[in-house]
N, C-alpha and C positions, 0 to 999 in steps of 0.2 A: 676454661672457657673453650668452646669449639672442639678442636681436635688436639689440643695441647694438654698433656697430663702434668700435674705438679704433685710431687710426693713431699709431704711435710711430716715432721716428727716433734714430739715433746716428751719431757720427762716429768712434768708436773701435772697433778690432777686438778688442783685448785688454781685458778688464774693462770692457765698455761701460756707459755711463750712458745710459739710455733716457729720452727726453722726449716728452711728448704733443705732437702737432701739433693745435692748436686755433685756429681751424678748419682742417682740411686743405684745400689748394687743390683745385679741381675736377679738375685734371690728375692728381693722385694718386688720386682716386676712380676716374677713368676707367682708369688703369693697373691698379688693383686689380680692376675689373670685367673687364678683358681677361684677367688671370691666372685669375680665378674661372671665366670662360667656358671657358678652355682646360682647366682641371681638370674641369669638367662634361663636356666632350667626351671626356675619358679615363675618365669614370665615377669620379672621385675626390671629387666633392661633389654635393649635391642641387641640383636646378633652382631651388629656393626661394632659395638664396643669390644666384644671378644675378638673379632677379626682385626681391629686396630691394634690391640695388645699383641696379637700373634705377629703382625707385621713389625711392630716395634721391637719385639724380641728376636726378629730374624727368622721366625718359624713360618713355614708356608701355612697361610690361613686355611683351616678346614672348610669344606663346603657347608653351607647352612643346613643343619639337620632338617630332614623332611622336604628338602628342595630337590 
């Protein structure tokens, strides 16, 4: 909700039991950033989500493309 990200995982396909990954490894955050970037390119999510993940990863957020 809001600006807080929660990463959850499961090993079951039927009736999964979800568990929080606290703290998630950086590789997971980078994968999420890549997925969100691809969604942004297809106009499926706002630029702010990509910038928020960049800030969370400690990277300097890139300027919004086309701005």
